[in-house]
N, C-alpha and C positions, 0 to 999 in steps of 0.2 A: 432343713427347709431352704429352698432356693430363694435368692434375694427377691425375685419377682413375686414370691408368694408371702413374703414377710408382712405381718400386720401387727403393729404395736402402738402403744400410747405412752407418751411421756409428759409429765406435769412440770411446767415451768413457773406457774403462778397459781395459787390455790385459795387466796383470800378474797373476800368480798369487801365492798364499801370503800376501803382506803388502805394503802400500803401500811404495814405495821412492822418495820424493822426493829430489832432490839434483842437483848439477851434472852427474853422470855419467849421468842418466836423463832429461835435459831433452827430447831430440828424440823419443824413443819414448813417454815418459810413465811416471809411477810409480803411477797409480791401478789398483785391482783391477777385475775384469771388469764391464763394462757395455757393451752393444751395442744401438743403436737401429736399428730397421727401419721404413721407411715403405712401406706398401702402399696406394697411392692416398691416400685421406683417413684411413686407419687408422694408428694409432701402436702399435708393438710394442716392448717392451724385453726384452732378454735379460740376466738377472742384475742384481743390485743391489749390486755392489761400490762402492768409493768413487767410481768414475767417475760414478755416478748423481747425485751432488751437482752436478757440473758440468752434466749434462743438465738438472737441475731449474733451475739458474740461467739457462740459455739459454731454457727455456720461460717463466720468469718475465719475462724481458726482452721476449719476444714478446707477453705479456699476453693470450694466447688461453685460452679454456676448454679444459681438458685432459681427454681421455678416453683411456686407454691400457690395454693388457694387458701384464702383467709376468710373464715366464716364467723360472722359476728352474731352472738345471741341477741344483742341490742347495743345501743350506743350511749348508755349511761357511762359516766366518766371512768368508773373503775374498770370498764371493759375495753376502753380505747386509749387510756392515758399513757400507755407505753408506746403507741404507734410512732409518735414523733422521734423516738429514740431507737427505732428499729433500723439499724445502720444498713442492712442489706437492701433496703428500699431506696437508698441513695446511690446505689451502684448501677451504672448504666446498663450492664449486660444482664442484670437480673430481671425477672418477670414475676409479677404478683397480680392475682385477681381477687378482688374483695366482693363478698356476698353478704346481703342483709335482707331479712324478711319481714320487718315490722314497720318500715317507714312509709311505704306507698299508701297505706291506709290513712296516713296523716298528711298526705300531699307533699311528702319530702323525698329527697333523693340522697343516697349515701354519699356521693361525691360532695354534695353541698354541705352536708353535716360535718364530714371530716375536714372540709375546707374551712368551715367556721371555727373548728378546733385549732387549726394552724393558721392563725392570723392575729395581728395586733388587736387588742392589747393582751391577748392570751398567750401568744407565741410569736417569736421574732421573725420566723421565715414561713413562707406559704407552702401549701401542699405540693404545688408543682415544682418545688425544688427537689423533690424525690425523682431522681433521674432514671430509676428502673422503669421498665415497661409496665404500666399499671392500668388495669381495667376495673370497672365497677359494675356490679350486677345487683339490681333491686328485683326482688320477687315477693310474692305473698306467701306467708307461712301456710303450709299445707301442700305446697308444691313438692314434686320429686325432682331432684337435681342429678345430673350425670356430668360432672365437671371434667372427668377424665375417663378413658376407657377402662371398664371393669369395676368402677367404683360408683355405687348407687347411694344417694343420700336422700332419705326421706326427711321431711320437716313437718312441724306442727306448731301452732301458736301456744303460748304459755300465758298464765295469769300473772301479770306484772304491770305496775304503773307505766303507761306508755307502750306496752307490748314487748314481747320477747319471743324468740324462736328456739325450739329444740331441734337437734340434728341426730339422725340415726344413720350411721355409716355402715354400709353393707359391702363386704369385700371377701371373696374367696369362701363364701358360705358361712361367714361369721358376721356378727353385728356388734357395734359399740354405740351406745346412746349418750349424748351430751345434753343433759336436761338441767339447766341452771337458771336461776332467777324466775322462780315460779312459786305461787302460793296455793296451798291446799285448803280444803274446807274440812274442819274438824268432824270426824265421824263418818266421812264420805270420801272414798277413794276417787281421784280424778279419772273419769272414764277415758278421757282423751290421752292422758299420759299412760294409763294402764294399757290401752291398746297399742300405743306407740312403742313401749318397751317390751312387748310380749316376746318372750323367748330370746331376748338379747343376751349376748355373752357377758358384756360388761355394761353397767349402768352408772354413769357419773351424774350425781344428783345434788341439787341445792340443799345443803344441810346447814344453813346459816345458824339455826337455833336448835334447841332441844324442845321436846314437847312441853317441858316445864316452863321454859322461857317464852314460848310462842304467844301465850295470851297477852303479853305486854307489847307485842309487835304486830297484831292483826292489822291487815291493810298495807303493810310495808312491802309485800310482794315476795316473801321468802318462805321456806319450808323447814323441815326438821329431819334429822337422820332417822328418827323412828318412823316417820311417814315414808321415807325412802325405802326402808326395809319392808314396811307393809306393802308398798307397791310392788317391789321385786318379788316378794313371796306370792302375791296374788297373780302376777304376770308370768310366773315360772321363769324369771330371768336368772342369770348367773351371778357373777360377782357384783356386789354393791359397793360403790365408792362414794364416800361422803366428801363434799366439795363446797367451795365458796364459804369458807369458815369466817365466822364473826371475828373482827379484828381484836375483840376483847377476850377471845378464847386463846389463852396462851398454851404453851407446850404441855403443861401439866393437865390442863382441862382437856385437850385433845387426846392425851394419853388415856384419861379416864373414859372418854367417849369411845376410843378404840377398844378398850377392854369390854365395855358394855355391848358394843356392836358384835364383838367376837362371841360373847355369851349368847346374844340374841340370834345371830345368824353367822355361823362359822364361815370364814373366808372373806368377810367384809373388811374393807380397809378405809382408813382415813387418808385422804390425799395429802401428799407432802411434795415439796419441790424435789425433783430428781427421780421420783418414783416412775418406774417403767413397768407396764403391764402388757401381757399378750393375751388376746381372747382365745 
């Protein structure tokens, strides 16, 4: 396959809520959400949790000029807490565009929200110390985005406190869906998510809990791996990827979930740091 046609996904952070480093989370990783997608020569990043720091280190080692689009599902801390440590954003010749789809309805702007993150007493230096060329795009979830030639990104709102946005990346006749921080209703498939992931090659889905755990967390804004599989089966989607793991789910717990997922729907995978998938 020519480089211009390459389409792949790499996971840099797969946890939700809070980073959880330690000996019990080594194999799946303890960083919060960050997913890289390559669509030909174009670089896309989904969420800026602590995993984005490792992505930045990899790009620094390559020494290439970096131009990328960063799409945020929302701005809760676990999805933006790596941004101040993303070193390519401090390099003058680099260029990054940030996109967010849930703030306009709250009367907010992304630049203001990220600026509030990077100011005293929370952080010692301001957002504008990032010397890369940076642009901010606020949109309403439901819009279709075309950030670069040949890449079409559909969006839809998700059920999460304060709002969140799902992204469907379409490139070269294939589709990858990034659907995290959403809550389902028991016994009823989410019609919006179902239509959104219809026929997608890969579906990355919020699997914070199991069906057995979920009743203890109703209203917290998250879903289960079992619900993700039910949605994929109903939508005729391809590979299901469980994502946004509960920080209390250690490697042994995720191993068991992986075995159950494989029994339920062969080819399903539990996201781990470093995993690369091709649609």
